[in-house]
LOFI-601133 format. One record per residue (C-alpha): y, x, z; residue in three letters; chain; residue number from 1. Coordinates in steps of 0.05 Angstrom, whole numbers, plus 5000, padded with zeros to 4 digits. Example, Ala and Ser with C-alpha at 12.3 -4.5 7.8 and 13.67 -1.06 7.14 Angstrom:
2
4910, 5246, 5156, Ala, A, 1
4979, 5273, 5143, Ser, A, 2
//
This chain:
399
8018, 4287, 0397, Met, A, 1
8000, 4332, 0456, Ser, A, 2
7954, 4310, 0511, Thr, A, 3
8008, 4305, 0565, Leu, A, 4
8056, 4257, 0528, Pro, A, 5
7996, 4214, 0507, Arg, A, 6
7973, 4211, 0580, Glu, A, 7
8043, 4190, 0602, Ile, A, 8
8049, 4139, 0546, Leu, A, 9
7982, 4108, 0564, Asn, A, 10
8001, 4102, 0637, Val, A, 11
8069, 4073, 0617, Ala, A, 12
8035, 4020, 0575, Ile, A, 13
7990, 4002, 0634, Leu, A, 14
8049, 4000, 0682, Val, A, 15
8086, 3952, 0635, Thr, A, 16
8024, 3910, 0624, Gly, A, 17
8015, 3906, 0700, Gln, A, 18
8087, 3884, 0708, Thr, A, 19
8081, 3827, 0657, Leu, A, 20
8014, 3805, 0686, Phe, A, 21
8040, 3806, 0758, Met, A, 22
8100, 3764, 0739, Ile, A, 23
8049, 3711, 0718, Ala, A, 24
8008, 3717, 0782, Ile, A, 25
8068, 3718, 0829, Val, A, 26
8095, 3656, 0793, Thr, A, 27
8029, 3621, 0805, Val, A, 28
8027, 3642, 0878, Met, A, 29
8098, 3619, 0889, Thr, A, 30
8098, 3554, 0849, Leu, A, 31
8027, 3528, 0836, Ser, A, 32
8017, 3506, 0908, Gly, A, 33
8082, 3466, 0907, Val, A, 34
8066, 3435, 0839, Val, A, 35
7995, 3422, 0863, Gly, A, 36
8023, 3385, 0923, Gln, A, 37
8064, 3341, 0876, Gln, A, 38
8006, 3326, 0829, Leu, A, 39
7945, 3326, 0876, Ala, A, 40
7913, 3260, 0898, Pro, A, 41
7905, 3290, 0968, Asp, A, 42
7954, 3338, 1003, Pro, A, 43
7895, 3380, 1027, Ala, A, 44
7882, 3397, 0953, Leu, A, 45
7951, 3427, 0943, Ala, A, 46
7926, 3499, 0937, Thr, A, 47
7867, 3481, 0892, Leu, A, 48
7904, 3505, 0829, Pro, A, 49
7912, 3574, 0862, Ile, A, 50
7839, 3572, 0882, Ala, A, 51
7821, 3553, 0810, Ala, A, 52
7857, 3616, 0786, Met, A, 53
7817, 3658, 0835, Met, A, 54
7752, 3624, 0813, Val, A, 55
7771, 3641, 0741, Gly, A, 56
7779, 3713, 0763, Thr, A, 57
7711, 3713, 0798, Val, A, 58
7672, 3686, 0739, Val, A, 59
7708, 3734, 0691, Thr, A, 60
7707, 3798, 0732, Thr, A, 61
7637, 3824, 0718, Leu, A, 62
7632, 3799, 0646, Pro, A, 63
7700, 3831, 0632, Ala, A, 64
7677, 3898, 0658, Ser, A, 65
7612, 3896, 0617, Leu, A, 66
7650, 3871, 0556, Phe, A, 67
7699, 3928, 0560, Met, A, 68
7642, 3977, 0571, Lys, A, 69
7616, 3954, 0503, Arg, A, 70
7680, 3946, 0463, Val, A, 71
7731, 3989, 0501, Gly, A, 72
7791, 3977, 0546, Arg, A, 73
7842, 3961, 0492, Arg, A, 74
7805, 3903, 0459, Leu, A, 75
7784, 3876, 0527, Gly, A, 76
7855, 3876, 0554, Phe, A, 77
7882, 3843, 0491, Met, A, 78
7829, 3789, 0494, Ser, A, 79
7845, 3774, 0567, Gly, A, 80
7920, 3768, 0553, Ala, A, 81
7907, 3723, 0494, Thr, A, 82
7857, 3674, 0522, Leu, A, 83
7879, 3677, 0595, Gly, A, 84
7953, 3693, 0593, Gly, A, 85
7976, 3654, 0533, Met, A, 86
7923, 3600, 0538, Gly, A, 87
7931, 3591, 0613, Gly, A, 88
8006, 3587, 0610, Gly, A, 89
8004, 3534, 0555, Leu, A, 90
7950, 3492, 0587, Val, A, 91
7986, 3494, 0654, Ser, A, 92
8049, 3470, 0620, Phe, A, 93
8010, 3414, 0586, Ala, A, 94
7981, 3393, 0653, Gly, A, 95
8050, 3386, 0684, Ile, A, 96
8077, 3349, 0623, Ala, A, 97
8019, 3300, 0626, Ala, A, 98
8022, 3293, 0702, Gly, A, 99
7949, 3314, 0704, Ser, A, 100
7928, 3352, 0767, Phe, A, 101
7861, 3371, 0737, Trp, A, 102
7890, 3396, 0671, Leu, A, 103
7939, 3437, 0712, Phe, A, 104
7881, 3466, 0751, Cys, A, 105
7846, 3482, 0685, Ala, A, 106
7908, 3521, 0662, Gly, A, 107
7908, 3560, 0728, Asn, A, 108
7833, 3573, 0718, Leu, A, 109
7849, 3606, 0651, Leu, A, 110
7904, 3648, 0684, Leu, A, 111
7848, 3673, 0728, Gly, A, 112
7813, 3698, 0665, Leu, A, 113
7877, 3737, 0651, Tyr, A, 114
7873, 3767, 0721, Gln, A, 115
7799, 3782, 0713, Gly, A, 116
7815, 3830, 0656, Phe, A, 117
7882, 3856, 0680, Ala, A, 118
7855, 3878, 0747, Met, A, 119
7821, 3935, 0708, Tyr, A, 120
7889, 3964, 0690, Tyr, A, 121
7884, 4007, 0753, Arg, A, 122
7815, 4033, 0732, Phe, A, 123
7840, 4046, 0661, Ala, A, 124
7893, 4090, 0694, Ala, A, 125
7835, 4133, 0719, Ile, A, 126
7806, 4135, 0648, Asp, A, 127
7871, 4159, 0616, Val, A, 128
7894, 4207, 0671, Ala, A, 129
7874, 4278, 0686, Ser, A, 130
7835, 4288, 0752, Pro, A, 131
7895, 4315, 0790, Ala, A, 132
7938, 4256, 0767, Phe, A, 133
7889, 4199, 0780, Arg, A, 134
7909, 4176, 0850, Ser, A, 135
7982, 4175, 0829, Arg, A, 136
7966, 4141, 0763, Ala, A, 137
7933, 4083, 0801, Ile, A, 138
7994, 4080, 0846, Ser, A, 139
8042, 4078, 0787, Phe, A, 140
8004, 4022, 0753, Val, A, 141
8003, 3982, 0818, Met, A, 142
8078, 3997, 0825, Ala, A, 143
8088, 3954, 0763, Gly, A, 144
8087, 3896, 0813, Gly, A, 145
8155, 3919, 0841, Val, A, 146
8192, 3888, 0782, Val, A, 147
8147, 3827, 0788, Ala, A, 148
8169, 3821, 0861, Ala, A, 149
8237, 3800, 0836, Phe, A, 150
8221, 3768, 0768, Leu, A, 151
8160, 3727, 0790, Gly, A, 152
8194, 3685, 0844, Pro, A, 153
8257, 3683, 0801, Trp, A, 154
8217, 3655, 0743, Asn, A, 155
8184, 3605, 0790, Ala, A, 156
8252, 3581, 0813, Ser, A, 157
8302, 3589, 0756, Ala, A, 158
8257, 3569, 0697, Ala, A, 159
8236, 3504, 0731, Gln, A, 160
8296, 3468, 0700, His, A, 161
8296, 3500, 0631, Trp, A, 162
8258, 3441, 0601, Ile, A, 163
8289, 3378, 0631, Ala, A, 164
8233, 3332, 0607, Ser, A, 165
8180, 3375, 0642, Val, A, 166
8206, 3396, 0711, Pro, A, 167
8170, 3459, 0736, Ser, A, 168
8139, 3469, 0667, Gly, A, 169
8185, 3524, 0644, Gly, A, 170
8156, 3581, 0685, Pro, A, 171
8088, 3571, 0654, Tyr, A, 172
8116, 3575, 0583, Leu, A, 173
8149, 3641, 0605, Val, A, 174
8080, 3665, 0626, Ile, A, 175
8053, 3651, 0556, Ala, A, 176
8111, 3688, 0523, Val, A, 177
8103, 3749, 0568, Leu, A, 178
8028, 3751, 0554, Ala, A, 179
8045, 3754, 0480, Leu, A, 180
8090, 3814, 0494, Val, A, 181
8034, 3846, 0534, Ala, A, 182
7986, 3838, 0475, Ile, A, 183
8033, 3878, 0430, Gly, A, 184
8040, 3934, 0481, Leu, A, 185
7965, 3938, 0497, Leu, A, 186
7950, 3945, 0423, Ser, A, 187
7980, 4015, 0429, Gln, A, 188
7936, 4036, 0487, Leu, A, 189
7891, 4096, 0471, Arg, A, 190
7835, 4111, 0520, Val, A, 191
7804, 4181, 0514, Pro, A, 192
7731, 4184, 0492, Ala, A, 193
7708, 4201, 0563, Ser, A, 194
7734, 4133, 0585, Gly, A, 195
7700, 4094, 0529, Glu, A, 196
7626, 4074, 0525, Pro, A, 197
7580, 4130, 0502, Gln, A, 198
7511, 4125, 0470, Pro, A, 199
7449, 4142, 0510, Gly, A, 200
7482, 4140, 0578, Glu, A, 201
7438, 4133, 0640, Thr, A, 202
7458, 4112, 0710, Ser, A, 203
7429, 4101, 0779, Arg, A, 204
7405, 4033, 0802, Pro, A, 205
7460, 3991, 0834, Met, A, 206
7419, 3989, 0899, Ser, A, 207
7425, 4065, 0905, Val, A, 208
7499, 4065, 0890, Ile, A, 209
7513, 4008, 0939, Ala, A, 210
7476, 4044, 0994, Gly, A, 211
7529, 4098, 0997, Gln, A, 212
7575, 4091, 1058, Pro, A, 213
7635, 4105, 1014, Gly, A, 214
7618, 4047, 0969, Phe, A, 215
7610, 3999, 1028, Leu, A, 216
7677, 4019, 1059, Val, A, 217
7713, 4016, 0992, Ala, A, 218
7688, 3946, 0977, Val, A, 219
7699, 3921, 1048, Leu, A, 220
7771, 3947, 1050, Ala, A, 221
7788, 3918, 0982, Gly, A, 222
7754, 3851, 0992, Ala, A, 223
7776, 3835, 1063, Ile, A, 224
7846, 3863, 1053, Gly, A, 225
7856, 3821, 0991, Tyr, A, 226
7825, 3758, 1019, Ala, A, 227
7867, 3760, 1083, Val, A, 228
7930, 3774, 1044, Met, A, 229
7919, 3719, 0993, Ile, A, 230
7901, 3667, 1046, Leu, A, 231
7965, 3679, 1085, Val, A, 232
8007, 3687, 1022, Met, A, 233
7981, 3622, 0993, Thr, A, 234
7996, 3584, 1057, Ala, A, 235
8066, 3613, 1066, Thr, A, 236
8106, 3569, 1017, Pro, A, 237
8072, 3506, 1045, Leu, A, 238
8084, 3528, 1118, Ala, A, 239
8157, 3544, 1104, Met, A, 240
8169, 3478, 1067, Arg, A, 241
8136, 3441, 1125, Ala, A, 242
8186, 3474, 1172, Asn, A, 243
8246, 3452, 1129, Asp, A, 244
8261, 3518, 1095, Phe, A, 245
8293, 3512, 1026, Ser, A, 246
8259, 3533, 0962, Met, A, 247
8311, 3589, 0957, Gly, A, 248
8288, 3616, 1025, Gln, A, 249
8215, 3610, 1003, Val, A, 250
8231, 3651, 0941, Val, A, 251
8266, 3704, 0983, Phe, A, 252
8206, 3711, 1029, Ile, A, 253
8158, 3714, 0971, Met, A, 254
8200, 3767, 0936, Gln, A, 255
8201, 3808, 0999, Ser, A, 256
8126, 3801, 1007, His, A, 257
8110, 3822, 0936, Val, A, 258
8158, 3880, 0943, Leu, A, 259
8119, 3900, 1005, Gly, A, 260
8055, 3894, 0964, Met, A, 261
8077, 3940, 0908, Phe, A, 262
8137, 3980, 0931, Gly, A, 263
8094, 4030, 0970, Pro, A, 264
8053, 4043, 0907, Ser, A, 265
8103, 4096, 0886, Phe, A, 266
8078, 4141, 0943, Phe, A, 267
8011, 4112, 0965, Thr, A, 268
7973, 4159, 0919, Gly, A, 269
8011, 4219, 0947, Ser, A, 270
7997, 4195, 1018, Leu, A, 271
7923, 4191, 1002, Ile, A, 272
7923, 4262, 0975, Met, A, 273
7961, 4287, 1037, Arg, A, 274
7929, 4249, 1094, Phe, A, 275
7862, 4226, 1066, Gly, A, 276
7839, 4157, 1045, Val, A, 277
7808, 4142, 1113, Asp, A, 278
7875, 4147, 1149, Arg, A, 279
7909, 4104, 1096, Ile, A, 280
7855, 4050, 1104, Leu, A, 281
7863, 4050, 1180, Leu, A, 282
7938, 4045, 1173, Thr, A, 283
7930, 3986, 1125, Gly, A, 284
7885, 3949, 1175, Ala, A, 285
7936, 3962, 1231, Ala, A, 286
7992, 3933, 1188, Leu, A, 287
7953, 3870, 1173, Leu, A, 288
7940, 3861, 1248, Ala, A, 289
8015, 3871, 1260, Gly, A, 290
8031, 3818, 1208, Ser, A, 291
7988, 3767, 1245, Ala, A, 292
8019, 3785, 1311, Ala, A, 293
8090, 3775, 1286, Val, A, 294
8071, 3709, 1252, Ala, A, 295
8049, 3677, 1317, Val, A, 296
8113, 3698, 1354, Met, A, 297
8157, 3647, 1320, Gly, A, 298
8177, 3607, 1259, Leu, A, 299
8245, 3635, 1243, Ser, A, 300
8263, 3664, 1175, Ile, A, 301
8260, 3733, 1208, Thr, A, 302
8190, 3722, 1233, His, A, 303
8166, 3701, 1164, Phe, A, 304
8202, 3760, 1132, Trp, A, 305
8174, 3814, 1178, Val, A, 306
8104, 3784, 1177, Ser, A, 307
8100, 3778, 1101, Leu, A, 308
8128, 3848, 1089, Val, A, 309
8076, 3878, 1136, Leu, A, 310
8023, 3836, 1102, Leu, A, 311
8043, 3864, 1034, Gly, A, 312
8045, 3937, 1055, Val, A, 313
7978, 3930, 1092, Gly, A, 314
7946, 3901, 1029, Trp, A, 315
7974, 3958, 0987, Asn, A, 316
7943, 4011, 1031, Phe, A, 317
7875, 3976, 1034, Leu, A, 318
7872, 3958, 0960, Phe, A, 319
7896, 4024, 0930, Ile, A, 320
7857, 4063, 0982, Gly, A, 321
7794, 4024, 0967, Gly, A, 322
7803, 4033, 0892, Ser, A, 323
7813, 4108, 0900, Ala, A, 324
7752, 4113, 0945, Leu, A, 325
7710, 4072, 0896, Leu, A, 326
7725, 4121, 0839, Ser, A, 327
7690, 4176, 0879, Thr, A, 328
7623, 4142, 0888, Val, A, 329
7601, 4130, 0816, His, A, 330
7591, 4171, 0753, Ser, A, 331
7622, 4155, 0685, Glu, A, 332
7559, 4118, 0659, Pro, A, 333
7560, 4076, 0723, Glu, A, 334
7633, 4057, 0717, Arg, A, 335
7626, 3988, 0685, Gly, A, 336
7576, 3958, 0733, Lys, A, 337
7605, 3989, 0796, Val, A, 338
7676, 3967, 0781, Gln, A, 339
7651, 3899, 0760, Gly, A, 340
7610, 3888, 0823, Ile, A, 341
7668, 3913, 0866, Asn, A, 342
7718, 3864, 0836, Asp, A, 343
7667, 3808, 0835, Leu, A, 344
7658, 3814, 0910, Ile, A, 345
7733, 3821, 0921, Ile, A, 346
7753, 3760, 0881, Phe, A, 347
7696, 3718, 0908, Ser, A, 348
7726, 3727, 0977, Leu, A, 349
7796, 3718, 0949, Val, A, 350
7776, 3652, 0917, Ala, A, 351
7748, 3628, 0983, Ile, A, 352
7811, 3650, 1019, Gly, A, 353
7858, 3615, 0971, Ser, A, 354
7816, 3551, 0973, Leu, A, 355
7814, 3552, 1049, Met, A, 356
7889, 3564, 1056, Ala, A, 357
7910, 3492, 1047, Gly, A, 358
7854, 3465, 1091, Gln, A, 359
7865, 3515, 1147, Leu, A, 360
7940, 3504, 1147, Leu, A, 361
7931, 3428, 1145, His, A, 362
7880, 3427, 1201, Arg, A, 363
7896, 3487, 1246, Leu, A, 364
7969, 3503, 1234, Gly, A, 365
8006, 3568, 1217, Trp, A, 366
7994, 3605, 1282, Glu, A, 367
7919, 3593, 1285, Ala, A, 368
7911, 3610, 1212, Leu, A, 369
7941, 3679, 1225, Asn, A, 370
7900, 3691, 1287, Leu, A, 371
7837, 3676, 1247, Ala, A, 372
7853, 3737, 1204, Met, A, 373
7845, 3787, 1261, Leu, A, 374
7768, 3792, 1265, Pro, A, 375
7757, 3811, 1192, Pro, A, 376
7814, 3861, 1196, Val, A, 377
7780, 3892, 1257, Leu, A, 378
7716, 3897, 1217, Leu, A, 379
7751, 3939, 1164, Val, A, 380
7778, 3986, 1217, Ala, A, 381
7710, 3994, 1250, Leu, A, 382
7675, 4007, 1184, Ala, A, 383
7727, 4059, 1165, Thr, A, 384
7719, 4094, 1233, Leu, A, 385
7643, 4094, 1223, Trp, A, 386
7649, 4125, 1154, Trp, A, 387
7701, 4175, 1181, Gln, A, 388
7652, 4196, 1235, Gly, A, 389
7594, 4205, 1186, Arg, A, 390
7637, 4250, 1142, Arg, A, 391
7658, 4293, 1201, Arg, A, 392
7586, 4300, 1224, Leu, A, 393
7563, 4318, 1153, Ala, A, 394
7619, 4370, 1147, Asn, A, 395
7599, 4401, 1214, Gln, A, 396
7526, 4406, 1193, Gln, A, 397
7542, 4438, 1126, Thr, A, 398
7596, 4482, 1156, Gly, A, 399
//
């Protein structure tokens, strides 16, 4: 088989794996807060299952990167889908069947393990793609979430009633089945030798790598963009239900939001190549600020729709832009630890955001929650402008 078809097949496997994984995550984001509210001993703990998933991601992220550095991407991805995807789906179902809030949280925690491994699909796209194709390969993998934008909320709604004796349990069984399908596909993944661990590799200390302005901006954009998005996204179903919107309307808004998250992925890579990653990051920050502004203007279905779509597109630009920028600040031997530290920081903030969502919404309300997102978004914009200025100055001095 020639190199080009193998490259395309590898990216196609990662795109499909991303789609199956994102159906699971979108299901959790749409349904777990509602189920948590039904099972929790205290309404303020409603979003704890979602926070548990993020904690599972945090504690898995760095070990997953180092594990895959040792054994390779394919075995790592299959392990994550088995233990996290299948295991998490089944334990979550068992928690609902038993009426146990804490068992349900444990299942969501395992689903976080699934996410901890699957978030490296975008970096695996770099491993399997030629240099000229890498930005677009990341975008294509992230675009796998477009299908999940429709199937995730649909699964969260339609599959709730598939098992009459366990209301809301069906979607979590679907997650387990889809993880099994993902395992079969990932077993066919072939990562070129340059993307696999090599003997005798040396790398710079992490302190040196982290001191690069590009690293700092990449991590800041990814971490704050993701944390802001997940906090507002997690609070949205609860805010809408509190304002008497139906579950069908909640599903529509969540579908639109996730489509906003992943729909732009078809062209984000091309936009980065044409306009530069700095402009894409600044645009992402502006879109997140716009999302907050629309959210505080009203509580109609239109306000929720516009705000959540802007939130999704802004996240897309910051996350893909940050990932693309990160790939330029480390060498191949440094890949495992740099990607691991990056995602550890990102999902630490994401876990805090998802945990705070229920509390902030309960205590401050929807409008104040959105306004609280503006200062960190401004920080991303200022950091990007600082990095942009340093690059221009360096280019002038070398020119």
